[in-house]
Structures are given as C-alpha cells and as structure tokens.
C-alpha positions in Angstrom: -26.9 -143.2 -19.8 -23.8 -141.4 -18.6 -21.1 -143.4 -16.7 -18.1 -141.9 -15.0 -15.7 -144.7 -14.4 -13.7 -144.4 -11.2 -9.9 -144.6 -11.6 -8.5 -146.3 -8.5 -5.0 -145.5 -7.4 -3.2 -148.2 -5.4 -1.6 -147.5 -2.1 1.8 -147.8 -3.6 0.9 -145.3 -6.3 -0.2 -142.8 -3.7 3.0 -143.3 -1.7 5.1 -142.8 -4.8 3.2 -139.6 -5.6 3.8 -138.2 -2.1 7.4 -139.2 -2.0 8.4 -138.5 -5.6 11.9 -137.0 -6.3 12.7 -133.4 -6.9 14.2 -130.7 -4.7 12.1 -128.1 -3.0 12.3 -124.8 -5.0 14.5 -122.1 -3.6 13.1 -118.7 -2.6 14.2 -117.3 -6.0 12.3 -120.1 -7.7 9.1 -119.6 -5.9 6.5 -117.9 -8.2 4.7 -114.8 -7.1 1.5 -113.4 -8.4 2.9 -109.9 -8.1 6.1 -108.3 -9.4 8.9 -108.4 -6.8 9.2 -104.6 -6.6 5.6 -104.4 -5.3 6.2 -106.7 -2.3 6.7 -104.8 0.9 10.2 -105.2 2.4 10.3 -106.7 5.9 12.3 -104.7 8.5 13.8 -106.2 11.6 10.9 -104.8 13.6 8.5 -106.7 11.4 9.3 -109.9 13.1 6.4 -109.4 15.4 4.7 -106.8 17.7 6.9 -105.3 20.4 5.8 -105.2 24.0 4.6 -101.6 23.3 2.4 -102.7 20.4 -0.9 -104.1 21.5 -2.3 -107.0 19.5 -5.6 -106.4 17.7 -7.3 -109.0 19.9 -6.7 -109.9 23.5 -7.4 -113.6 22.7 -4.4 -115.8 22.3 -3.9 -117.1 18.8 -4.1 -120.9 18.6 -0.8 -122.7 18.1 -0.3 -125.1 15.2 -0.5 -128.1 17.6 -3.9 -126.9 18.9 -5.2 -126.5 15.4 -4.2 -130.0 14.5 -5.9 -131.3 17.7 -9.1 -129.5 16.7 -9.0 -130.9 13.2 -8.4 -134.5 14.4 -11.4 -134.3 16.8 -13.9 -133.5 13.9 -16.3 -136.4 13.3 -15.7 -138.5 10.3 -18.2 -138.1 7.4 -21.2 -140.4 7.8 -21.0 -143.5 5.6 -23.8 -143.6 3.2 -26.1 -146.7 3.5 -26.5 -149.4 0.9 -29.9 -148.8 -0.7 -30.2 -152.2 -2.4 -33.5 -153.9 -1.5 -35.2 -156.7 -3.3 -39.0 -156.7 -3.3 -40.3 -160.2 -3.6 -38.8 -163.0 -5.7 -36.6 -162.6 -8.8 -39.0 -161.9 -11.7 -38.5 -164.3 -14.6 -38.6 -163.3 -18.2 -39.5 -159.7 -17.5 -38.4 -156.7 -19.6 -37.1 -153.5 -18.1 -40.2 -151.4 -18.7 -42.5 -154.1 -17.1 -40.6 -154.1 -13.8 -41.8 -152.5 -10.6 -39.7 -150.6 -8.1 -37.4 -152.8 -6.0 -37.5 -155.7 -8.4 -34.6 -157.8 -9.8 -35.5 -159.5 -13.0 -34.0 -161.4 -16.0 -35.1 -161.3 -19.6 -34.1 -163.7 -22.5 -34.9 -163.7 -26.2 -33.7 -163.4 -29.7 -31.5 -166.5 -29.3 -30.6 -166.2 -25.6 -32.0 -168.3 -22.8 -31.9 -168.3 -19.0 -32.6 -171.4 -16.9 -32.5 -169.5 -13.6 -31.4 -166.5 -11.6 -31.0 -167.7 -8.0 -30.3 -165.9 -4.8 -27.4 -167.4 -2.9 -25.2 -166.5 0.0 -23.7 -163.1 -0.7 -25.3 -162.6 -4.1 -26.9 -164.3 -7.2 -26.1 -167.0 -9.7 -27.3 -166.6 -13.3 -27.5 -169.8 -15.4 -27.7 -168.9 -19.0 -26.9 -169.6 -22.7 -26.0 -166.5 -24.8 -26.7 -166.8 -28.5 -28.1 -164.7 -31.3 -28.4 -161.0 -30.4 -25.9 -159.4 -28.0 -28.8 -158.4 -25.7 -30.3 -161.9 -25.8 -29.7 -162.4 -22.0 -30.3 -159.4 -19.7 -30.6 -158.7 -16.0 -32.3 -155.5 -14.6 -32.7 -154.0 -11.2 -34.7 -151.0 -10.0 -34.2 -149.3 -6.7 -37.4 -148.7 -4.7 -37.2 -145.0 -5.1 -35.0 -144.4 -8.1 -36.1 -142.1 -11.0 -34.7 -140.5 -14.1 -31.8 -138.2 -13.4 -30.8 -139.7 -10.1 -27.1 -140.4 -9.5 -25.7 -143.4 -7.7 -22.4 -145.1 -6.9 -22.6 -148.8 -7.7 -20.2 -151.6 -6.6 -20.5 -155.4 -7.2 -18.2 -158.3 -8.0 -18.6 -160.6 -11.0 -17.3 -164.1 -11.3 -17.7 -166.0 -14.6 -17.0 -169.6 -15.6 -15.4 -168.3 -18.8 -13.4 -165.3 -20.0 -15.2 -162.8 -22.1 -16.8 -159.4 -22.4 -20.3 -158.2 -21.5 -22.1 -154.9 -20.8 -23.0 -153.3 -17.5 -24.9 -150.0 -17.6 -23.6 -149.4 -21.2 -20.0 -150.0 -20.2 -18.0 -152.9 -21.6 -16.6 -155.3 -18.9 -13.8 -157.8 -19.6 -13.5 -160.7 -17.2 -11.1 -163.6 -16.8 -12.3 -167.2 -16.2 -12.9 -168.2 -12.6 -11.6 -164.9 -11.3 -13.3 -162.1 -9.4 -13.8 -158.8 -11.2 -14.6 -155.8 -8.9 -16.8 -153.3 -10.7 -17.6 -149.9 -9.4 -18.9 -146.8 -11.2 -21.0 -143.6 -10.8 -24.2 -143.9 -12.8 -26.7 -141.3 -13.9 -30.2 -142.9 -14.5 -31.8 -142.3 -17.8 -34.8 -144.2 -16.5 -35.6 -145.7 -13.0 -33.4 -148.7 -13.8 -30.2 -148.6 -11.7 -28.5 -151.8 -13.0 -28.7 -153.1 -16.5 -26.6 -156.1 -17.6 -26.4 -157.7 -21.1 -24.2 -160.8 -21.6 -22.8 -159.5 -24.8 -21.4 -156.3 -26.4 -23.2 -154.3 -29.1 -21.1 -154.9 -32.2 -18.9 -157.4 -30.3 -19.2 -161.0 -29.0 -21.2 -162.9 -26.5 -20.4 -164.6 -23.3 -19.8 -168.2 -24.1 -20.3 -169.7 -20.6 -23.2 -171.0 -18.6 -22.8 -169.4 -15.2 -22.2 -165.8 -14.1 -22.2 -165.0 -10.4 -22.5 -161.5 -9.0 -22.4 -160.2 -5.5 -25.3 -158.3 -3.8 -24.9 -154.8 -5.2 -23.9 -151.9 -3.0 -25.7 -148.8 -4.2 -25.3 -145.4 -2.6 -27.0 -142.2 -3.4 -24.6 -139.5 -4.6 -27.0 -136.7 -3.6 -27.8 -135.3 -0.2 -31.1 -137.2 -0.1 -32.2 -138.5 3.4 -33.4 -142.1 3.9 -35.2 -143.4 6.9 -35.0 -147.1 8.2 -38.5 -148.6 8.3 -39.3 -152.1 9.5 -42.3 -154.4 9.9 -42.4 -157.1 12.6 -44.6 -160.0 13.5 -44.1 -161.6 16.9 -40.8 -159.8 17.3 -39.5 -161.2 13.9 -38.8 -158.6 11.2 -40.5 -159.5 8.0 -39.5 -156.4 6.0 -36.7 -153.8 6.5 -36.2 -151.0 4.0 -34.6 -147.6 3.7 -37.3 -145.1 2.6 -36.5 -141.9 0.9 -37.7 -138.9 2.9 -41.2 -137.9 1.9 -41.9 -141.1 0.0 -44.4 -143.9 1.0 -43.7 -147.5 1.8 -45.7 -150.7 1.0 -46.4 -153.0 3.9 -45.9 -156.8 3.7 -48.9 -158.9 3.2 -51.2 -159.2 6.1 -50.0 -161.8 8.6 -52.1 -164.7 9.7 -54.0 -163.9 12.9 -53.8 -166.3 15.9 -57.0 -168.3 16.7 -59.7 -166.0 18.0 -58.0 -162.9 16.7 -58.1 -160.7 13.6 -55.3 -158.6 12.2 -55.9 -155.0 13.3 -53.1 -153.4 11.3 -49.5 -152.3 11.6 -48.7 -149.9 14.4 -45.7 -147.8 15.3 -46.6 -147.0 18.9 -50.1 -145.4 18.6 -49.6 -144.5 14.9 -51.3 -146.9 12.5 -49.7 -147.6 9.1 -51.2 -146.1 6.0 -49.9 -146.8 2.5 -50.5 -143.1 1.7 -48.4 -141.7 4.5 -45.2 -139.9 3.6 -42.3 -141.2 5.7 -40.4 -138.4 7.5 -38.6 -140.4 10.2 -37.6 -143.9 11.1 -40.5 -146.3 11.8 -40.8 -149.7 13.5 -44.2 -151.1 12.7 -45.5 -154.1 14.6 -48.4 -156.4 13.6 -51.3 -155.9 16.0 -54.3 -158.2 16.6 -57.7 -157.7 18.1 -60.5 -159.9 19.4 -62.4 -161.5 16.6 -65.8 -161.9 18.4 -67.0 -158.5 17.3 -65.2 -158.3 13.9 -66.9 -157.2 10.7 -66.4 -158.5 7.2 -65.1 -156.2 4.5 -65.4 -157.5 0.9 -63.4 -156.0 -2.0 -64.9 -156.5 -5.5 -64.4 -155.5 -9.1 -67.1 -153.5 -10.8 -68.3 -156.8 -12.4 -68.9 -158.3 -9.0 -65.8 -160.6 -8.8 -64.6 -161.0 -5.2 -61.0 -159.9 -4.9 -60.5 -160.3 -1.2 -62.2 -160.5 2.2 -60.8 -159.3 5.5 -62.1 -159.3 9.1 -61.9 -155.9 10.9 -62.4 -155.4 14.6 -65.5 -153.2 15.2 -64.6 -149.6 15.6 -61.1 -150.0 14.0 -60.2 -148.3 10.7 -59.6 -150.3 7.6 -56.1 -150.2 6.0 -56.2 -149.7 2.2 -55.1 -152.9 0.6 -51.9 -153.0 -1.4 -51.9 -156.7 -2.3 -54.9 -156.6 -4.7 -54.3 -156.4 -8.4 -56.5 -156.5 -11.5 -55.0 -157.5 -14.8 -54.4 -154.5 -17.2 -55.6 -151.9 -14.6 -54.5 -149.8 -11.7 -56.8 -149.4 -8.7 -57.1 -145.7 -8.1 -59.7 -145.7 -5.4 -62.4 -147.7 -3.6 -66.1 -146.9 -3.4 -69.1 -148.0 -1.4 -71.9 -149.8 -3.2 -73.7 -146.4 -3.3 -70.8 -145.0 -5.4 -69.4 -142.8 -2.6 -65.6 -142.9 -2.4 -64.7 -144.7 0.8 -62.8 -142.8 3.5 -60.2 -145.2 5.0 -59.9 -143.0 8.1 -63.5 -143.8 9.2 -64.2 -146.7 11.7 -65.8 -149.9 10.5 -69.0 -150.6 12.4 -70.7 -153.1 10.1 -70.1 -155.4 7.2 -68.9 -153.5 4.2 -68.5 -154.0 0.4 -66.1 -151.9 -1.5 -65.9 -151.6 -5.3 -62.6 -151.0 -7.1 -62.4 -147.9 -9.3 -59.8 -148.6 -11.9 -57.8 -147.0 -14.7 -56.2 -148.8 -17.7 -52.5 -149.2 -17.1 -50.2 -150.6 -19.8 -46.5 -150.3 -19.9 -44.7 -149.4 -23.2 -41.5 -150.2 -25.0 -39.9 -148.1 -27.7 -36.8 -148.7 -29.7 -35.0 -145.6 -28.6 -32.5 -144.9 -25.8 -33.3 -141.2 -26.1 -36.8 -141.8 -24.7 -35.7 -144.3 -22.0 -37.0 -147.2 -24.1 -40.6 -146.1 -23.7 -43.1 -144.5 -26.0 -42.8 -140.8 -25.1 -45.5 -139.6 -22.6 -46.4 -136.7 -25.0 -47.7 -139.5 -27.4 -49.9 -141.3 -24.9 -53.1 -140.5 -22.9 -56.1 -142.0 -21.2 -59.4 -140.9 -22.6 -62.8 -140.4 -21.0 -64.1 -143.7 -22.5 -61.4 -145.5 -20.5 -59.2 -146.2 -23.5 -55.5 -146.0 -23.7 -54.3 -144.1 -26.7 -51.0 -143.8 -28.6 -51.3 -140.8 -30.8 -49.3 -138.5 -33.2 -46.5 -141.1 -33.1 -44.3 -141.1 -36.2 -44.0 -144.6 -37.7 -40.7 -146.4 -38.1 -39.1 -146.8 -41.5 -40.4 -149.4 -43.8 -39.2 -152.9 -43.0 -38.7 -152.2 -39.2 -39.5 -154.9 -36.7 -43.0 -154.9 -35.3 -41.7 -155.0 -31.7 -40.0 -151.6 -32.1 -43.1 -150.0 -30.5 -45.2 -151.9 -28.0 -48.1 -151.4 -25.7 -48.0 -154.2 -23.0 -50.2 -155.5 -20.3 -48.4 -157.8 -17.8 -48.1 -160.1 -16.1 -51.0 -162.4 -17.1 -52.1 -164.3 -14.0 -52.8 -167.7 -15.5 -52.2 -171.1 -13.8 -51.9 -174.6 -15.0 -55.0 -176.8 -15.5 -57.3 -173.9 -16.4 -58.6 -172.3 -19.6 -58.8 -168.6 -20.2 -59.5 -166.0 -22.8 -58.3 -162.4 -23.0 -60.7 -160.0 -24.7 -60.3 -156.3 -25.7 -61.5 -153.6 -28.1 -59.2 -151.7 -30.3 -59.0 -149.3 -33.3 -56.0 -148.1 -35.3 -55.6 -145.9 -38.4 -53.0 -148.0 -40.2 -52.1 -151.5 -41.3 -49.1 -153.6 -40.1 -49.8 -153.9 -36.3 -50.4 -157.1 -34.4 -51.3 -158.4 -31.0 -50.3 -161.6 -29.2 -49.9 -163.3 -25.9 -46.2 -163.6 -25.3 -44.3 -165.6 -22.7 -40.8 -166.1 -24.2 -42.7 -167.4 -27.3 -46.1 -166.6 -28.8 -48.9 -168.4 -26.9 -51.6 -169.4 -29.3 -51.8 -167.3 -32.5 -50.7 -163.9 -33.5 -53.6 -161.6 -34.5 -53.2 -158.9 -37.2 -54.6 -155.5 -36.3 -56.7 -154.2 -39.2 -57.1 -150.5 -39.8 -60.6 -149.5 -38.5 -62.3 -146.2 -37.5 -64.7 -148.1 -35.1 -63.8 -150.2 -32.2 -63.3 -153.9 -33.0 -63.6 -156.7 -30.5 -61.0 -159.5 -30.3 -60.9 -162.6 -28.1 -57.7 -164.7 -27.7 -58.2 -168.1 -26.0 -55.4 -170.1 -24.3 -55.0 -172.8 -21.7 -51.6 -172.9 -19.9 -49.8 -171.5 -17.0 -47.9 -168.3 -17.7 -44.8 -166.7 -16.0 -44.4 -163.3 -14.5 -42.7 -162.3 -17.7 -45.9 -163.0 -19.7 -47.7 -160.1 -21.5 -50.5 -159.2 -23.9 -48.5 -157.2 -26.3 -49.7 -154.8 -29.1 -46.8 -154.3 -31.6 -46.9 -151.1 -33.6 -43.4 -150.9 -35.0 -44.4 -152.0 -38.5 -47.5 -149.9 -38.9 -47.4 -148.1 -42.2 -49.4 -146.1 -44.7 -50.0 -143.2 -42.2 -48.1 -140.0 -41.3 -48.8 -140.5 -37.6 -50.0 -143.6 -35.7 -53.2 -143.4 -33.8 -54.0 -146.5 -31.7 -56.7 -147.1 -29.0 -57.3 -150.1 -26.7 -60.0 -150.5 -24.0 -62.0 -153.0 -22.0 -59.1 -155.4 -21.6 -60.2 -158.4 -19.5 -58.9 -161.9 -18.5 -61.7 -164.4 -18.0 -61.3 -167.9 -16.6 -63.5 -170.3 -18.6 
C-alpha cells in the first residue's frame, strides 16, 4: 500500500514565502541560456513598428488588463464529490476479505475486543479494548466501486480519549488525548479496501483507551472517473442515494411494502424500469411503482433442493425484476431457471404463476498471510471445477511451525438465529496433514475438526445450536499443512441445515 502524505503549508508560511527578503537581481545578474554576444542588439527603431510598418495581423493585441479579465472569468474547477457511502448496518466481527462493497466493519481478535461501532451525528464511535496483538482491533471500509490500483484522497478527523499511536492505511498516527486530529492522505489501493485502521502499531504499542471517534470519511477519486447520482424513492421519500461510477451497476433497496390492494411493480425512472444488470451512464431518479393486485401472479424462488427462498406478486403482463436480496449460504446465485431447466429471461412478461430455481456456484472468500497478494490466496492458485468443488492447488506450504490461520478458505456469514439447532455439512479432500476446519465467531463454536489427508472426498457434519453474528464463518485453515511440496485442497457440497 503506497501512501503519499500531504504536507500542508499554513497561510502564514505561504505569506512568508511570497514576501521573503532579497533584492531583485539586476540586469547583469539575470541568467541567460545563451552567451551575451549571441543576443541581438536592440536599436532605437526596435521599440515597436513605425507607422509605415504594417503589423502581421490587423487584429488588436489584447492588453494586460483584458488578459487578466479573461483569466478571472474562467470557471473554477469542479469540486470532486465525496464518494463515501455505507451499505447497510456496520458489520460486526468481519474480516477485510469477507466484506462486500460499501460496507463498514470492525474485527477483533488475538487479545483485542470491540463492544460496538456505532454511527452518531457526523461520524462513528468505536468502543474497544486493545490488548495482545497490535492488529487485535481493526476497522475496515470498502467503497462501492473501489478496486486494486485505484487512487483516492481521504480526509477524516479522529478524537481519542487517550494519547497514543495507531495505524491508518499503513501509516502511523499519533494523537493527543481529547483533541481532534485531522488526517488526510492520498492512498493507492492494494485491494478494494479504502480505509484500514488498526489500534496499534506493528512493532510498537497499543492504544490504551476505550473510545475512538472518527468523522464520516471524505473520499474523493484522484482519477478522471465520472460518477452519476442515483436515487430510489418511495412516496417521495428517498430510501437510497449513491454515486455510481460510470458504466457500473447499482443495487436497488429491498422491495417496499405495497399499499392494500396493490403489488410492487418495480422501480421506474420515467418509462425506464430498473434492472440490476443495467450499466449506469447518466443520473437516475428511480421511483417505486405499484399496480393493481387483482390480476397479479405469484412468482416463487427456490433452491435446487426445493427450499422456498422468496415469493413475490407481479402484475400480469409486467416484467419481473431479478432479485438482489436473496442469498444462499456458501454460494453465489449466477442465474435463475424455469422448472424445465430453461434459463429465465427477465425481460419477458409474467402471464401466469411461475417457479424459478436458483443456479449457484460455490463462493468462498480467502485470507492469506501476505500483503503482496492483498491478503488473499492468489487467484492463480484457486479454481472452481466441473464437479462444483472449490480447489486450492499448487500452493506452497508455509514454513514448519506456522499458524494454521495463515491460509484460509472461508464461507460467511452463517445465517443462524437463537433458539434453533443447525448443522453444517460438506465434503473435502486434501493431500497433506495439518489442516483443520471450524465454525468461528470470535471464538470456536463447537469443536475444531482436523482435516485428514485423503485422495477421496470425505463427508463431515458439524452441529451447533446458537445465534451467530455477521462476522461468523466456516473456516478451513491450511497454514499448517505439511509433508507436501504443494497443497491441493478441495471442498464441495457445503450446506447449512436447520434441524
């Protein structure tokens, strides 16, 4: 991560520079790029053209005053907009690689703890206890459209209850107790994360307080990228406003509740209906539209196993909007198909009741103990196979004695609520010993299971009965795998079952 710290000059320093002492150099002291003998000598007639000498152009030359007038009338450069946008609530206990675009999250572990990260007027309040590792308390933020290599200017103000040092985007920050500290820097992303805060310093100390406040970040794009304002409104009340990067898509809010006798017919900007696949090329103001429910049709979304995920009512003859609020643990939904197996065309009108089946693809996140890879297992070492498995292959093992968590394959979050019993099942195979798998939510939930070297798929079931946070995950740890030149690991058929 490269950071270019901005050096700010005070107004008095600028004034001093412009009014500093020293006489103007005399003509003999003025340097020339050519020897004096080569300069043409100016005769008295060289003062300007005589009346008998016609100028090269009949147009009058502008005077100095007119030039200054033209310069002052030029429009000021457009101020770049603040791109900060928070999608949903603050995510609790979530690592950097498990975050989605637009999310603000905290993570704690290895001695550190967080009781809350709360939004307040003008910013956020982090209640924490830093102990153990320097990275034991962390805060992350991803812009909705940031990616590796992007360059941004970031400004925010910190206010701590104690004096100390901590880390912001790999830069050490020193603050005084109960005083504002204005931070600003240019930042080049080595991943899609734009803000990374650790309440300690690598090789240094930890923050010894319990409260760190920071203002809502101001983040501007240093490139010439164009952003378009997009809003979604229900009954003239805006429920989402976001700046969308030109050519990118935008996710709509959840479907609003329809008035009695009506069904939600979609989001419309004039005659144009919203689609989650549409690339945004101009500003949009989408409005929730409702239709008469008397002739509505029922559309049911299911998993391949028949589990009902969602039901919606669609006015007859209207098109169906592809849902963006349906999730399946451990998988991405890549398309929807009719019961016949035919891929559904969301541009076709709905004229009868309909059942759609989710077509999915296994979708873990990874973590890898290397800043050079952006803290993820390199993509050249991962793939999805025809049997639906996710594979980590040709990955060099860490040195003997390394921590198991140095290489992880994670499925998160685990959607478990209080008062119910669950089990997670999966199949795996691996070519070496030393790996393990567990349900992790700040601590191990249930028992840790060792992964045995096996050439054939082995089935595992892990039962548990408790609510889990958004930071929970099923994590396969490969950092201590040994006895092989290269690690080869497969996992497939991951499922969460309510008992």
